[in-house]
mmCIF file of the N, C-alpha and C atoms, coordinates in Angstrom:
data_MODEL
# 
_entry.id   MODEL 
# 
loop_
_atom_site.group_PDB 
_atom_site.id 
_atom_site.type_symbol 
_atom_site.label_atom_id 
_atom_site.label_alt_id 
_atom_site.label_comp_id 
_atom_site.label_asym_id 
_atom_site.label_entity_id 
_atom_site.label_seq_id 
_atom_site.pdbx_PDB_ins_code 
_atom_site.Cartn_x 
_atom_site.Cartn_y 
_atom_site.Cartn_z 
_atom_site.occupancy 
_atom_site.B_iso_or_equiv 
_atom_site.pdbx_formal_charge 
_atom_site.auth_seq_id 
_atom_site.auth_comp_id 
_atom_site.auth_asym_id 
_atom_site.auth_atom_id 
_atom_site.pdbx_PDB_model_num 
ATOM 1   N N  . MET A 1 1  ? -1.966  3.677   -9.555 1.00 0.00 ? 1  MET A N  1 
ATOM 2   C CA . MET A 1 1  ? -1.454  2.397   -9.107 1.00 0.00 ? 1  MET A CA 1 
ATOM 3   C C  . MET A 1 1  ? -0.447  2.621   -7.986 1.00 0.00 ? 1  MET A C  1 
ATOM 4   N N  . CYS A 1 2  ? -0.503  1.786   -7.004 1.00 0.00 ? 2  CYS A N  1 
ATOM 5   C CA . CYS A 1 2  ? 0.386   1.860   -5.849 1.00 0.00 ? 2  CYS A CA 1 
ATOM 6   C C  . CYS A 1 2  ? 1.801   1.412   -6.245 1.00 0.00 ? 2  CYS A C  1 
ATOM 7   N N  . ILE A 1 3  ? 2.804   2.239   -5.952 1.00 0.00 ? 3  ILE A N  1 
ATOM 8   C CA . ILE A 1 3  ? 4.177   1.881   -6.307 1.00 0.00 ? 3  ILE A CA 1 
ATOM 9   C C  . ILE A 1 3  ? 4.710   0.737   -5.444 1.00 0.00 ? 3  ILE A C  1 
ATOM 10  N N  . CYS A 1 4  ? 4.025   0.403   -4.379 1.00 0.00 ? 4  CYS A N  1 
ATOM 11  C CA . CYS A 1 4  ? 4.474   -0.652  -3.464 1.00 0.00 ? 4  CYS A CA 1 
ATOM 12  C C  . CYS A 1 4  ? 4.647   -2.005  -4.144 1.00 0.00 ? 4  CYS A C  1 
ATOM 13  N N  . VAL A 1 5  ? 3.885   -2.252  -5.196 1.00 0.00 ? 5  VAL A N  1 
ATOM 14  C CA . VAL A 1 5  ? 3.896   -3.576  -5.819 1.00 0.00 ? 5  VAL A CA 1 
ATOM 15  C C  . VAL A 1 5  ? 5.276   -3.979  -6.330 1.00 0.00 ? 5  VAL A C  1 
ATOM 16  N N  . ASN A 1 6  ? 6.152   -3.027  -6.553 1.00 0.00 ? 6  ASN A N  1 
ATOM 17  C CA . ASN A 1 6  ? 7.496   -3.351  -7.035 1.00 0.00 ? 6  ASN A CA 1 
ATOM 18  C C  . ASN A 1 6  ? 8.586   -2.915  -6.061 1.00 0.00 ? 6  ASN A C  1 
ATOM 19  N N  . CYS A 1 7  ? 8.266   -2.813  -4.782 1.00 0.00 ? 7  CYS A N  1 
ATOM 20  C CA . CYS A 1 7  ? 9.234   -2.353  -3.793 1.00 0.00 ? 7  CYS A CA 1 
ATOM 21  C C  . CYS A 1 7  ? 9.796   -3.511  -2.962 1.00 0.00 ? 7  CYS A C  1 
ATOM 22  N N  . ARG A 1 8  ? 11.072  -3.432  -2.706 1.00 0.00 ? 8  ARG A N  1 
ATOM 23  C CA . ARG A 1 8  ? 11.765  -4.455  -1.918 1.00 0.00 ? 8  ARG A CA 1 
ATOM 24  C C  . ARG A 1 8  ? 11.207  -4.566  -0.497 1.00 0.00 ? 8  ARG A C  1 
ATOM 25  N N  . HIS A 1 9  ? 10.638  -3.508  0.044  1.00 0.00 ? 9  HIS A N  1 
ATOM 26  C CA . HIS A 1 9  ? 10.198  -3.467  1.444  1.00 0.00 ? 9  HIS A CA 1 
ATOM 27  C C  . HIS A 1 9  ? 8.738   -3.871  1.664  1.00 0.00 ? 9  HIS A C  1 
ATOM 28  N N  . ILE A 1 10 ? 8.024   -4.227  0.623  1.00 0.00 ? 10 ILE A N  1 
ATOM 29  C CA . ILE A 1 10 ? 6.569   -4.407  0.701  1.00 0.00 ? 10 ILE A CA 1 
ATOM 30  C C  . ILE A 1 10 ? 6.117   -5.363  1.812  1.00 0.00 ? 10 ILE A C  1 
ATOM 31  N N  . GLN A 1 11 ? 6.815   -6.424  2.037  1.00 0.00 ? 11 GLN A N  1 
ATOM 32  C CA . GLN A 1 11 ? 6.348   -7.448  2.975  1.00 0.00 ? 11 GLN A CA 1 
ATOM 33  C C  . GLN A 1 11 ? 6.422   -7.017  4.431  1.00 0.00 ? 11 GLN A C  1 
ATOM 34  N N  . GLN A 1 12 ? 7.201   -5.981  4.729  1.00 0.00 ? 12 GLN A N  1 
ATOM 35  C CA . GLN A 1 12 ? 7.342   -5.552  6.119  1.00 0.00 ? 12 GLN A CA 1 
ATOM 36  C C  . GLN A 1 12 ? 7.096   -4.059  6.305  1.00 0.00 ? 12 GLN A C  1 
ATOM 37  N N  . CYS A 1 13 ? 6.482   -3.417  5.333  1.00 0.00 ? 13 CYS A N  1 
ATOM 38  C CA . CYS A 1 13 ? 6.324   -1.967  5.325  1.00 0.00 ? 13 CYS A CA 1 
ATOM 39  C C  . CYS A 1 13 ? 5.058   -1.523  6.060  1.00 0.00 ? 13 CYS A C  1 
ATOM 40  N N  . GLN A 1 14 ? 5.243   -0.611  6.993  1.00 0.00 ? 14 GLN A N  1 
ATOM 41  C CA . GLN A 1 14 ? 4.133   -0.086  7.775  1.00 0.00 ? 14 GLN A CA 1 
ATOM 42  C C  . GLN A 1 14 ? 3.089   0.611   6.903  1.00 0.00 ? 14 GLN A C  1 
ATOM 43  N N  . THR A 1 15 ? 3.516   1.395   5.938  1.00 0.00 ? 15 THR A N  1 
ATOM 44  C CA . THR A 1 15 ? 2.583   2.125   5.086  1.00 0.00 ? 15 THR A CA 1 
ATOM 45  C C  . THR A 1 15 ? 1.800   1.190   4.178  1.00 0.00 ? 15 THR A C  1 
ATOM 46  N N  . TYR A 1 16 ? 2.470   0.203   3.596  1.00 0.00 ? 16 TYR A N  1 
ATOM 47  C CA . TYR A 1 16 ? 1.766   -0.740  2.728  1.00 0.00 ? 16 TYR A CA 1 
ATOM 48  C C  . TYR A 1 16 ? 0.720   -1.526  3.530  1.00 0.00 ? 16 TYR A C  1 
ATOM 49  N N  . ILE A 1 17 ? 1.058   -1.939  4.718  1.00 0.00 ? 17 ILE A N  1 
ATOM 50  C CA . ILE A 1 17 ? 0.108   -2.686  5.547  1.00 0.00 ? 17 ILE A CA 1 
ATOM 51  C C  . ILE A 1 17 ? -1.083  -1.794  5.914  1.00 0.00 ? 17 ILE A C  1 
ATOM 52  N N  . PHE A 1 18 ? -0.830  -0.517  6.173  1.00 0.00 ? 18 PHE A N  1 
ATOM 53  C CA . PHE A 1 18 ? -1.916  0.434   6.424  1.00 0.00 ? 18 PHE A CA 1 
ATOM 54  C C  . PHE A 1 18 ? -2.846  0.521   5.214  1.00 0.00 ? 18 PHE A C  1 
ATOM 55  N N  . ILE A 1 19 ? -2.270  0.648   4.021  1.00 0.00 ? 19 ILE A N  1 
ATOM 56  C CA . ILE A 1 19 ? -3.078  0.737   2.796  1.00 0.00 ? 19 ILE A CA 1 
ATOM 57  C C  . ILE A 1 19 ? -3.880  -0.543  2.591  1.00 0.00 ? 19 ILE A C  1 
ATOM 58  N N  . GLU A 1 20 ? -3.279  -1.683  2.828  1.00 0.00 ? 20 GLU A N  1 
ATOM 59  C CA . GLU A 1 20 ? -4.003  -2.951  2.696  1.00 0.00 ? 20 GLU A CA 1 
ATOM 60  C C  . GLU A 1 20 ? -5.182  -3.022  3.668  1.00 0.00 ? 20 GLU A C  1 
ATOM 61  N N  . LYS A 1 21 ? -5.005  -2.512  4.855  1.00 0.00 ? 21 LYS A N  1 
ATOM 62  C CA . LYS A 1 21 ? -6.114  -2.481  5.821  1.00 0.00 ? 21 LYS A CA 1 
ATOM 63  C C  . LYS A 1 21 ? -7.241  -1.594  5.312  1.00 0.00 ? 21 LYS A C  1 
ATOM 64  N N  . GLN A 1 22 ? -6.894  -0.479  4.672  1.00 0.00 ? 22 GLN A N  1 
ATOM 65  C CA . GLN A 1 22 ? -7.915  0.406   4.122  1.00 0.00 ? 22 GLN A CA 1 
ATOM 66  C C  . GLN A 1 22 ? -8.677  -0.277  2.995  1.00 0.00 ? 22 GLN A C  1 
ATOM 67  N N  . HIS A 1 23 ? -7.998  -1.101  2.221  1.00 0.00 ? 23 HIS A N  1 
ATOM 68  C CA . HIS A 1 23 ? -8.636  -1.869  1.150  1.00 0.00 ? 23 HIS A CA 1 
ATOM 69  C C  . HIS A 1 23 ? -9.338  -3.108  1.696  1.00 0.00 ? 23 HIS A C  1 
ATOM 70  N N  . LYS A 1 24 ? -9.140  -3.384  2.959  1.00 0.00 ? 24 LYS A N  1 
ATOM 71  C CA . LYS A 1 24 ? -9.686  -4.581  3.619  1.00 0.00 ? 24 LYS A CA 1 
ATOM 72  C C  . LYS A 1 24 ? -9.160  -5.857  2.968  1.00 0.00 ? 24 LYS A C  1 
ATOM 73  N N  . ASN A 1 25 ? -7.910  -5.808  2.483  1.00 0.00 ? 25 ASN A N  1 
ATOM 74  C CA . ASN A 1 25 ? -7.276  -6.963  1.855  1.00 0.00 ? 25 ASN A CA 1 
ATOM 75  C C  . ASN A 1 25 ? -6.261  -7.623  2.775  1.00 0.00 ? 25 ASN A C  1 
ATOM 76  N N  . ILE A 1 26 ? -6.201  -7.215  3.993  1.00 0.00 ? 26 ILE A N  1 
ATOM 77  C CA . ILE A 1 26 ? -5.178  -7.728  4.900  1.00 0.00 ? 26 ILE A CA 1 
ATOM 78  C C  . ILE A 1 26 ? -5.531  -9.168  5.294  1.00 0.00 ? 26 ILE A C  1 
ATOM 79  N N  . ASN A 1 27 ? -4.578  -10.065 5.150  1.00 0.00 ? 27 ASN A N  1 
ATOM 80  C CA . ASN A 1 27 ? -4.797  -11.466 5.497  1.00 0.00 ? 27 ASN A CA 1 
ATOM 81  C C  . ASN A 1 27 ? -4.478  -11.754 6.949  1.00 0.00 ? 27 ASN A C  1 
ATOM 82  N N  . ASP A 1 28 ? -3.490  -11.064 7.489  1.00 0.00 ? 28 ASP A N  1 
ATOM 83  C CA . ASP A 1 28 ? -3.035  -11.330 8.844  1.00 0.00 ? 28 ASP A CA 1 
ATOM 84  C C  . ASP A 1 28 ? -2.838  -10.002 9.555  1.00 0.00 ? 28 ASP A C  1 
ATOM 85  N N  . ILE A 1 29 ? -3.681  -9.722  10.534 1.00 0.00 ? 29 ILE A N  1 
ATOM 86  C CA . ILE A 1 29 ? -3.615  -8.454  11.256 1.00 0.00 ? 29 ILE A CA 1 
ATOM 87  C C  . ILE A 1 29 ? -2.254  -8.275  11.931 1.00 0.00 ? 29 ILE A C  1 
ATOM 88  N N  . ASN A 1 30 ? -1.606  -9.347  12.313 1.00 0.00 ? 30 ASN A N  1 
ATOM 89  C CA . ASN A 1 30 ? -0.321  -9.280  13.010 1.00 0.00 ? 30 ASN A CA 1 
ATOM 90  C C  . ASN A 1 30 ? 0.854   -9.387  12.046 1.00 0.00 ? 30 ASN A C  1 
ATOM 91  N N  . LYS A 1 31 ? 0.793   -8.669  10.950 1.00 0.00 ? 31 LYS A N  1 
ATOM 92  C CA . LYS A 1 31 ? 1.903   -8.672  9.996  1.00 0.00 ? 31 LYS A CA 1 
ATOM 93  C C  . LYS A 1 31 ? 3.171   -8.208  10.696 1.00 0.00 ? 31 LYS A C  1 
ATOM 94  N N  . ASN A 1 32 ? 4.298   -8.655  10.206 1.00 0.00 ? 32 ASN A N  1 
ATOM 95  C CA . ASN A 1 32 ? 5.589   -8.357  10.802 1.00 0.00 ? 32 ASN A CA 1 
ATOM 96  C C  . ASN A 1 32 ? 6.112   -7.006  10.294 1.00 0.00 ? 32 ASN A C  1 
ATOM 97  N N  . ILE A 1 33 ? 5.719   -5.915  10.965 1.00 0.00 ? 33 ILE A N  1 
ATOM 98  C CA . ILE A 1 33 ? 6.130   -4.574  10.547 1.00 0.00 ? 33 ILE A CA 1 
ATOM 99  C C  . ILE A 1 33 ? 7.523   -4.297  11.102 1.00 0.00 ? 33 ILE A C  1 
ATOM 100 N N  . LYS A 1 34 ? 8.490   -4.264  10.195 1.00 0.00 ? 34 LYS A N  1 
ATOM 101 C CA . LYS A 1 34 ? 9.862   -3.964  10.576 1.00 0.00 ? 34 LYS A CA 1 
ATOM 102 C C  . LYS A 1 34 ? 10.387  -2.738  9.859  1.00 0.00 ? 34 LYS A C  1 
ATOM 103 N N  . PHE A 1 35 ? 9.620   -2.221  8.901  1.00 0.00 ? 35 PHE A N  1 
ATOM 104 C CA . PHE A 1 35 ? 10.118  -1.140  8.075  1.00 0.00 ? 35 PHE A CA 1 
ATOM 105 C C  . PHE A 1 35 ? 9.152   0.044   8.098  1.00 0.00 ? 35 PHE A C  1 
ATOM 106 N N  . ILE A 1 36 ? 9.676   1.222   8.432  1.00 0.00 ? 36 ILE A N  1 
ATOM 107 C CA . ILE A 1 36 ? 8.891   2.453   8.413  1.00 0.00 ? 36 ILE A CA 1 
ATOM 108 C C  . ILE A 1 36 ? 9.501   3.362   7.343  1.00 0.00 ? 36 ILE A C  1 
ATOM 109 N N  . PRO A 1 37 ? 8.798   3.572   6.227  1.00 0.00 ? 37 PRO A N  1 
ATOM 110 C CA . PRO A 1 37 ? 9.349   4.331   5.105  1.00 0.00 ? 37 PRO A CA 1 
ATOM 111 C C  . PRO A 1 37 ? 9.406   5.834   5.383  1.00 0.00 ? 37 PRO A C  1 
ATOM 112 N N  . ASN A 1 38 ? 10.222  6.526   4.611  1.00 0.00 ? 38 ASN A N  1 
ATOM 113 C CA . ASN A 1 38 ? 10.373  7.975   4.727  1.00 0.00 ? 38 ASN A CA 1 
ATOM 114 C C  . ASN A 1 38 ? 9.615   8.689   3.611  1.00 0.00 ? 38 ASN A C  1 
ATOM 115 N N  . ASN A 1 39 ? 9.068   9.847   3.955  1.00 0.00 ? 39 ASN A N  1 
ATOM 116 C CA . ASN A 1 39 ? 8.464   10.771  2.988  1.00 0.00 ? 39 ASN A CA 1 
ATOM 117 C C  . ASN A 1 39 ? 7.492   10.088  2.026  1.00 0.00 ? 39 ASN A C  1 
ATOM 118 N N  . THR A 1 40 ? 6.447   9.547   2.569  1.00 0.00 ? 40 THR A N  1 
ATOM 119 C CA . THR A 1 40 ? 5.445   8.882   1.731  1.00 0.00 ? 40 THR A CA 1 
ATOM 120 C C  . THR A 1 40 ? 4.308   9.843   1.384  1.00 0.00 ? 40 THR A C  1 
ATOM 121 N N  . LEU A 1 41 ? 3.713   9.610   0.239  1.00 0.00 ? 41 LEU A N  1 
ATOM 122 C CA . LEU A 1 41 ? 2.563   10.382  -0.202 1.00 0.00 ? 41 LEU A CA 1 
ATOM 123 C C  . LEU A 1 41 ? 1.493   9.398   -0.671 1.00 0.00 ? 41 LEU A C  1 
ATOM 124 N N  . ILE A 1 42 ? 0.360   9.424   0.006  1.00 0.00 ? 42 ILE A N  1 
ATOM 125 C CA . ILE A 1 42 ? -0.749  8.529   -0.327 1.00 0.00 ? 42 ILE A CA 1 
ATOM 126 C C  . ILE A 1 42 ? -1.814  9.330   -1.062 1.00 0.00 ? 42 ILE A C  1 
ATOM 127 N N  . GLN A 1 43 ? -2.257  8.785   -2.180 1.00 0.00 ? 43 GLN A N  1 
ATOM 128 C CA . GLN A 1 43 ? -3.342  9.394   -2.955 1.00 0.00 ? 43 GLN A CA 1 
ATOM 129 C C  . GLN A 1 43 ? -4.613  8.616   -2.674 1.00 0.00 ? 43 GLN A C  1 
ATOM 130 N N  . ILE A 1 44 ? -5.676  9.341   -2.357 1.00 0.00 ? 44 ILE A N  1 
ATOM 131 C CA . ILE A 1 44 ? -6.967  8.708   -2.083 1.00 0.00 ? 44 ILE A CA 1 
ATOM 132 C C  . ILE A 1 44 ? -7.944  9.166   -3.160 1.00 0.00 ? 44 ILE A C  1 
ATOM 133 N N  . ASN A 1 45 ? -8.470  8.210   -3.912 1.00 0.00 ? 45 ASN A N  1 
ATOM 134 C CA . ASN A 1 45 ? -9.448  8.501   -4.964 1.00 0.00 ? 45 ASN A CA 1 
ATOM 135 C C  . ASN A 1 45 ? -10.823 8.086   -4.477 1.00 0.00 ? 45 ASN A C  1 
ATOM 136 N N  . ILE A 1 46 ? -11.776 8.974   -4.620 1.00 0.00 ? 46 ILE A N  1 
ATOM 137 C CA . ILE A 1 46 ? -13.148 8.685   -4.227 1.00 0.00 ? 46 ILE A CA 1 
ATOM 138 C C  . ILE A 1 46 ? -13.974 8.620   -5.507 1.00 0.00 ? 46 ILE A C  1 
ATOM 139 N N  . LEU A 1 47 ? -14.533 7.451   -5.760 1.00 0.00 ? 47 LEU A N  1 
ATOM 140 C CA . LEU A 1 47 ? -15.291 7.213   -6.990 1.00 0.00 ? 47 LEU A CA 1 
ATOM 141 C C  . LEU A 1 47 ? -16.738 6.891   -6.646 1.00 0.00 ? 47 LEU A C  1 
ATOM 142 N N  . LYS A 1 48 ? -17.646 7.460   -7.397 1.00 0.00 ? 48 LYS A N  1 
ATOM 143 C CA . LYS A 1 48 ? -19.058 7.153   -7.212 1.00 0.00 ? 48 LYS A CA 1 
ATOM 144 C C  . LYS A 1 48 ? -19.525 6.279   -8.358 1.00 0.00 ? 48 LYS A C  1 
ATOM 145 N N  . LYS A 1 49 ? -20.029 5.113   -8.018 1.00 0.00 ? 49 LYS A N  1 
ATOM 146 C CA . LYS A 1 49 ? -20.576 4.185   -9.007 1.00 0.00 ? 49 LYS A CA 1 
ATOM 147 C C  . LYS A 1 49 ? -22.038 3.940   -8.653 1.00 0.00 ? 49 LYS A C  1 
ATOM 148 N N  . ASN A 1 50 ? -22.914 4.574   -9.414 1.00 0.00 ? 50 ASN A N  1 
ATOM 149 C CA . ASN A 1 50 ? -24.357 4.520   -9.144 1.00 0.00 ? 50 ASN A CA 1 
ATOM 150 C C  . ASN A 1 50 ? -24.615 5.027   -7.732 1.00 0.00 ? 50 ASN A C  1 
ATOM 151 N N  . THR A 1 51 ? -25.049 4.163   -6.841 1.00 0.00 ? 51 THR A N  1 
ATOM 152 C CA . THR A 1 51 ? -25.322 4.590   -5.461 1.00 0.00 ? 51 THR A CA 1 
ATOM 153 C C  . THR A 1 51 ? -24.205 4.201   -4.498 1.00 0.00 ? 51 THR A C  1 
ATOM 154 N N  . HIS A 1 52 ? -23.137 3.613   -5.002 1.00 0.00 ? 52 HIS A N  1 
ATOM 155 C CA . HIS A 1 52 ? -22.026 3.182   -4.154 1.00 0.00 ? 52 HIS A CA 1 
ATOM 156 C C  . HIS A 1 52 ? -20.845 4.139   -4.280 1.00 0.00 ? 52 HIS A C  1 
ATOM 157 N N  . ILE A 1 53 ? -20.156 4.312   -3.175 1.00 0.00 ? 53 ILE A N  1 
ATOM 158 C CA . ILE A 1 53 ? -18.930 5.107   -3.175 1.00 0.00 ? 53 ILE A CA 1 
ATOM 159 C C  . ILE A 1 53 ? -17.765 4.161   -2.938 1.00 0.00 ? 53 ILE A C  1 
ATOM 160 N N  . VAL A 1 54 ? -16.757 4.246   -3.793 1.00 0.00 ? 54 VAL A N  1 
ATOM 161 C CA . VAL A 1 54 ? -15.574 3.399   -3.703 1.00 0.00 ? 54 VAL A CA 1 
ATOM 162 C C  . VAL A 1 54 ? -14.379 4.293   -3.381 1.00 0.00 ? 54 VAL A C  1 
ATOM 163 N N  . ILE A 1 55 ? -13.598 3.898   -2.383 1.00 0.00 ? 55 ILE A N  1 
ATOM 164 C CA . ILE A 1 55 ? -12.405 4.645   -2.017 1.00 0.00 ? 55 ILE A CA 1 
ATOM 165 C C  . ILE A 1 55 ? -11.191 3.789   -2.358 1.00 0.00 ? 55 ILE A C  1 
ATOM 166 N N  . ASP A 1 56 ? -10.291 4.364   -3.160 1.00 0.00 ? 56 ASP A N  1 
ATOM 167 C CA . ASP A 1 56 ? -9.088  3.658   -3.589 1.00 0.00 ? 56 ASP A CA 1 
ATOM 168 C C  . ASP A 1 56 ? -7.863  4.359   -3.008 1.00 0.00 ? 56 ASP A C  1 
ATOM 169 N N  . TRP A 1 57 ? -6.997  3.604   -2.342 1.00 0.00 ? 57 TRP A N  1 
ATOM 170 C CA . TRP A 1 57 ? -5.805  4.128   -1.695 1.00 0.00 ? 57 TRP A CA 1 
ATOM 171 C C  . TRP A 1 57 ? -4.578  3.679   -2.482 1.00 0.00 ? 57 TRP A C  1 
ATOM 172 N N  . ASP A 1 58 ? -3.689  4.618   -2.812 1.00 0.00 ? 58 ASP A N  1 
ATOM 173 C CA . ASP A 1 58 ? -2.460  4.305   -3.532 1.00 0.00 ? 58 ASP A CA 1 
ATOM 174 C C  . ASP A 1 58 ? -1.289  5.095   -2.955 1.00 0.00 ? 58 ASP A C  1 
ATOM 175 N N  . LEU A 1 59 ? -0.180  4.434   -2.765 1.00 0.00 ? 59 LEU A N  1 
ATOM 176 C CA . LEU A 1 59 ? 1.051   5.128   -2.407 1.00 0.00 ? 59 LEU A CA 1 
ATOM 177 C C  . LEU A 1 59 ? 1.691   5.566   -3.719 1.00 0.00 ? 59 LEU A C  1 
ATOM 178 N N  . ILE A 1 60 ? 1.859   6.872   -3.892 1.00 0.00 ? 60 ILE A N  1 
ATOM 179 C CA . ILE A 1 60 ? 2.370   7.366   -5.170 1.00 0.00 ? 60 ILE A CA 1 
ATOM 180 C C  . ILE A 1 60 ? 3.791   7.914   -5.080 1.00 0.00 ? 60 ILE A C  1 
ATOM 181 N N  . GLU A 1 61 ? 4.269   8.205   -3.864 1.00 0.00 ? 61 GLU A N  1 
ATOM 182 C CA . GLU A 1 61 ? 5.652   8.649   -3.674 1.00 0.00 ? 61 GLU A CA 1 
ATOM 183 C C  . GLU A 1 61 ? 6.184   8.090   -2.366 1.00 0.00 ? 61 GLU A C  1 
ATOM 184 N N  . CYS A 1 62 ? 7.468   7.715   -2.392 1.00 0.00 ? 62 CYS A N  1 
ATOM 185 C CA . CYS A 1 62 ? 8.105   7.176   -1.198 1.00 0.00 ? 62 CYS A CA 1 
ATOM 186 C C  . CYS A 1 62 ? 9.620   7.283   -1.367 1.00 0.00 ? 62 CYS A C  1 
ATOM 187 N N  . SER A 1 63 ? 10.268  7.991   -0.459 1.00 0.00 ? 63 SER A N  1 
ATOM 188 C CA . SER A 1 63 ? 11.724  8.142   -0.537 1.00 0.00 ? 63 SER A CA 1 
ATOM 189 C C  . SER A 1 63 ? 12.462  6.833   -0.268 1.00 0.00 ? 63 SER A C  1 
ATOM 190 N N  . SER A 1 64 ? 11.792  5.881   0.354  1.00 0.00 ? 64 SER A N  1 
ATOM 191 C CA . SER A 1 64 ? 12.420  4.605   0.697  1.00 0.00 ? 64 SER A CA 1 
ATOM 192 C C  . SER A 1 64 ? 12.233  3.532   -0.369 1.00 0.00 ? 64 SER A C  1 
ATOM 193 N N  . PHE A 1 65 ? 11.564  3.862   -1.447 1.00 0.00 ? 65 PHE A N  1 
ATOM 194 C CA . PHE A 1 65 ? 11.284  2.893   -2.512 1.00 0.00 ? 65 PHE A CA 1 
ATOM 195 C C  . PHE A 1 65 ? 12.581  2.355   -3.117 1.00 0.00 ? 65 PHE A C  1 
ATOM 196 N N  . ILE A 1 66 ? 12.685  1.031   -3.151 1.00 0.00 ? 66 ILE A N  1 
ATOM 197 C CA . ILE A 1 66 ? 13.791  0.347   -3.835 1.00 0.00 ? 66 ILE A CA 1 
ATOM 198 C C  . ILE A 1 66 ? 13.150  -0.700  -4.734 1.00 0.00 ? 66 ILE A C  1 
ATOM 199 N N  . GLU A 1 67 ? 13.332  -0.551  -6.035 1.00 0.00 ? 67 GLU A N  1 
ATOM 200 C CA . GLU A 1 67 ? 12.650  -1.416  -6.989 1.00 0.00 ? 67 GLU A CA 1 
ATOM 201 C C  . GLU A 1 67 ? 13.145  -2.854  -6.942 1.00 0.00 ? 67 GLU A C  1 
ATOM 202 N N  . LYS A 1 68 ? 12.179  -3.747  -6.854 1.00 0.00 ? 68 LYS A N  1 
ATOM 203 C CA . LYS A 1 68 ? 12.423  -5.185  -6.953 1.00 0.00 ? 68 LYS A CA 1 
ATOM 204 C C  . LYS A 1 68 ? 11.098  -5.795  -7.418 1.00 0.00 ? 68 LYS A C  1 
ATOM 205 N N  . PRO A 1 69 ? 10.856  -5.839  -8.720 1.00 0.00 ? 69 PRO A N  1 
ATOM 206 C CA . PRO A 1 69 ? 9.574   -6.277  -9.267 1.00 0.00 ? 69 PRO A CA 1 
ATOM 207 C C  . PRO A 1 69 ? 9.139   -7.666  -8.804 1.00 0.00 ? 69 PRO A C  1 
ATOM 208 N N  . GLY A 1 70 ? 7.827   -7.786  -8.583 1.00 0.00 ? 70 GLY A N  1 
ATOM 209 C CA . GLY A 1 70 ? 7.235   -9.082  -8.285 1.00 0.00 ? 70 GLY A CA 1 
ATOM 210 C C  . GLY A 1 70 ? 7.093   -9.438  -6.819 1.00 0.00 ? 70 GLY A C  1 
ATOM 211 N N  . LEU A 1 71 ? 7.536   -8.606  -5.894 1.00 0.00 ? 71 LEU A N  1 
ATOM 212 C CA . LEU A 1 71 ? 7.484   -8.979  -4.474 1.00 0.00 ? 71 LEU A CA 1 
ATOM 213 C C  . LEU A 1 71 ? 6.080   -8.970  -3.885 1.00 0.00 ? 71 LEU A C  1 
ATOM 214 N N  . TRP A 1 72 ? 5.135   -8.349  -4.531 1.00 0.00 ? 72 TRP A N  1 
ATOM 215 C CA . TRP A 1 72 ? 3.788   -8.277  -3.951 1.00 0.00 ? 72 TRP A CA 1 
ATOM 216 C C  . TRP A 1 72 ? 3.011   -9.583  -4.108 1.00 0.00 ? 72 TRP A C  1 
ATOM 217 N N  . TYR A 1 73 ? 3.560   -10.572 -4.775 1.00 0.00 ? 73 TYR A N  1 
ATOM 218 C CA . TYR A 1 73 ? 2.902   -11.869 -4.925 1.00 0.00 ? 73 TYR A CA 1 
ATOM 219 C C  . TYR A 1 73 ? 3.231   -12.803 -3.776 1.00 0.00 ? 73 TYR A C  1 
ATOM 220 N N  . TYR A 1 74 ? 3.259   -12.350 -2.575 1.00 0.00 ? 74 TYR A N  1 
ATOM 221 C CA . TYR A 1 74 ? 3.629   -13.210 -1.443 1.00 0.00 ? 74 TYR A CA 1 
ATOM 222 C C  . TYR A 1 74 ? 2.455   -13.823 -0.764 1.00 0.00 ? 74 TYR A C  1 
# 
């Protein structure tokens, strides 16, 4: 699971917006990127389901993480 879902910076974070683009969940290509996090680690899981390949992107470490639950519901 991506730790971004409970981070204070989620709405303006460059890394989170990158991950959303990889998931093709981005609503607005011109998101307001004002925050560039430090020391991030992204985990990429490649899953095979029958004949389909699914790629899942998760941010699992970030030195800039500041917990504030619920911000990803924007």
